[in-house]
N, C-alpha and C positions, 0 to 999 in steps of 0.2 A: 504494500500500500504506500502511495506517495503522499507525504504530509504536505498540506497546503496551508502555510501560515496565513493568519487572518488579522495581522497586527497593523493594518493600514490605519492612517490617521486622516482626519479632516473630512469635511463635507463638500459636496459640489453644489454649485449654483444652478438650479434647474433653468433659470432664465437664459443661461449661456449655452445650453445644449439644445440640439435640434431634435424634436420629436421624442423626447424622453419625458413622458407626462404622467407616469405612474410609478409608485414606489416599488423597490425591488423586493422579492420574496426572501425570507430567511428560513432556510431549511436545514436538514441534516441527512442528506442522501449522499452516498459515496460516489464520486466521479473520479475514478482512479487514474484516468489517463491524463488528467490535468497536471502537467509537469510545472511545479511552482517556478516563478521567475527568480526565486531566491535559492534555487538549486542548480547544479550543472545541467545544461539543456541537453536533450536527446533528440537527434534528428532521425528521419527515416522511419517514424513510427507507422504502424498499420492503422488504417481508418477504423473509426468506431462504427457501431451498428445501431440502428434505431429506426423508428418510424414517426411520422408526424403525429402530433397529438399526444404523445406519451413521453415519459422520461425513461430512456433505456440505459442500462449500465454500459459504460464505456470501458473497453479493455485497455490495460496498461500497455505501453508501447516498448518497454525495455527488453532488449535481447542482447546477447553477447556480440552480435554482428553490427549493432548500431554504432555509429560514430558519435562520440561525445565531444563537444566543444565547450570548454569551461566558459562560463559567463564572463564577459569583459574582454574576450578575445576579439580583436578588430579584424574584420574581413576585408580583403583587398577589393577595390572597386575602381572602375574607370571613371573619368570625369562625367558629371551628370549630363545627360542629353538636353538639348534645348526643348523648351515647352512651346508647342506650336499653337495650342488652343487654350490658353490659360484663362481661368476665371478667378474672381476674388472671393475672399471669405464671405460666406453667407449667400452667395449666388447659387441658383439652381438652373440646370439646363437639360434639355432633351439630349440623349446620347446620340441618336442618329435620326434627325428629322426627316420624315417622309419615306423611310425605308425600314424594313424589319432588321433586327440585329440578333443573330442566334447565339453569339458568344462574345465575351470581352476578356481582356487581361488587365488587371489592376497592378501596376508596377510601382514600386516604392523605392525611394532613396533618401539619404540624409547624411549630414556631417555632424561631428561633435567637437566641442571645445575641451572635453575631458576624455582622455583615452580609456577611462573605466566605463564609459557609457556604451552599452551594447544594446541595441534596440531590436525588437521583433514586431512582426505584424500579425494580428489576429483578425478574422472575419466572423462576425456573428450574424447568422441567418435568422431573421425575425419575422413573426407573423404580424397581423394588423395591430395587435395589442402591444407591440414593442418587446415581446418576449420570444425566446427560442421555442420551437415546437417540442423539443425534448433535450435532455442533457448532452446529447452528442452533436447538436446542431451548431457547432462553431468549429472553425478550422484554424489551426496554428501549427507550430513546428512539432508538437507532440501528437497531433491528430490531423493528418494531412489531407484527408478527403471527407466530404460531408456524407451523411447516410444515403442521400439520393444520387451520389456520385457526380453531382453537378459542379461542385466547388472544390478546388484543390490548392494546396500551398506548395510553393517552390522557393528554394533558396538559390539565389542567382550568384553563385560563386564566380568571381572575376568578370562580372558583367557590368554593364552600365547601371543597372538597377541592383539593389541589394536583395530584395525579396519580391515575390510575385504571387498574386492570387488569381487563378484562372476560373472563370465562371461560364458554364454552358447554360445560358438563360432558358433555352428550350427544354432543358432537363430538370430545372428547378422544381421541387415539390410545389404544387399550387398554393399551399398554405404560406409559403415564404413570399413576403411582399417587400422586404427591405434587407439589405446587406450592409452592415456597418463595419468600416475598417478602422482598427485601433492600433496605434503604435505604443508599445510598452517598453520601459527601460528595465533590463534585468538587474537584479540585486540593488534596486534603487533604495530600498528601505535600509538595508545594512550599511551601504556605502554613502548614504546622504546624497544620492544623485537626483536630479530633477531636469525638467525640460528647459530650464534656463541654460543648461549646458549643451543643448542641441541646436543645430542651425540647418538651414537649407533643406528642410524636410519637404518632400513632394510626393504626389501621386499622379500617375499618368494612366488614363483609361484608354487602352488600345483596342482596335477592332479585332475580329476573330483571326485575321491574318498576322496579328502581332506586330505590324509595321505602321499602320495608320492610327494616329492619335485622334481620338474623338474629343477628349477634354482633359485638362490637367489643372492642378492646383498646387501652388507652393505656399506653405504656411508662412505667415508673417508674424504671428504672436507666439512667444515662448514663455511659459510661466514657471517660476521657481517654486511654486507650491503644488505642482502636480507631477505625477510620474507616468500617466497614461494620457494619450491624446486621441480623440476621435478626429481623424484627419478628413474623413468624408464618408459618404454613403451612396449606394445605389438604391433607388426605390421605384416601385411601380405606381404610376398615377394614371388613372383612366386607361389602363392597358398599355401605357407607354413607359419605358424605362428612362429615368432621369438620374442625374448626379447632383448631389448637394455638397458643397464645399463647407465643411464644419469648422475645423481648426480650433477646437476647444478641448479642455482636459478635465481630468478628475484626479483626486489624490487617492487612487486605488491601484493595487497591483492586479495581476491577471485573475487571481482568485476573487478579488473584489468586483472586477468587471463581470465575472461569471455570475455572481449574485445579482448584480445590477440588471443583467439581461435574462435572468430567470434560470440559469444553470445552478442547480442546487449542489452545494459543496459542503463536505463535512470537514471540520477543523480537527485533524487528528493530533 
């Protein structure tokens, strides 16, 4: 069993966050696959299983074959690519006006002012009420594929982007109406790290071909009192997929974010 520390501090201002309008649940169900950001991270984990509408146990991802990268290890990265269709914080835009879009790639990059800052991306698949359909409906380095096989996590070693979330929109479970992308700092609580030490964080939403940029957003505000940032979200509005540039944060680690979005976690 993987212990998930729950010693986060501070409250978030609901007025600064987009579409988070209900309080999070507090529960005590085991979500074993959630590798704490306060432990060495494990990559290459197997996807969890589950179905919409329920809370399915998620299998732990640790095997001897997994590659372990200690938190805080900086990954090589090429210079950030240009942003061709940037929007500003708070803006919303249609992904592909006038045409269907079967799939997208959300590509992420960032720089840090402190070498101890090691970030990761998580994607929470949410229903209309802003909660996950079940405990396995979020994708990150410890759970790389969603239960419906629509959404997958990729670490972009030695690429222009650091990490990528690929989404086959036509394969998404019908109950999923929104996908929120979150950047989280590993070991933030223990090492006193925060987003005031991060810079040039961006997300690029690419077409299914992986070459055409539909929209992009570079964060402009970095807060010293938060350790996780909602950089943006895809959401379905009147049958059309749109992107919302959020760029706001919370003083919660990955376990705290899971509670916020309805993933029930047991503090062991």
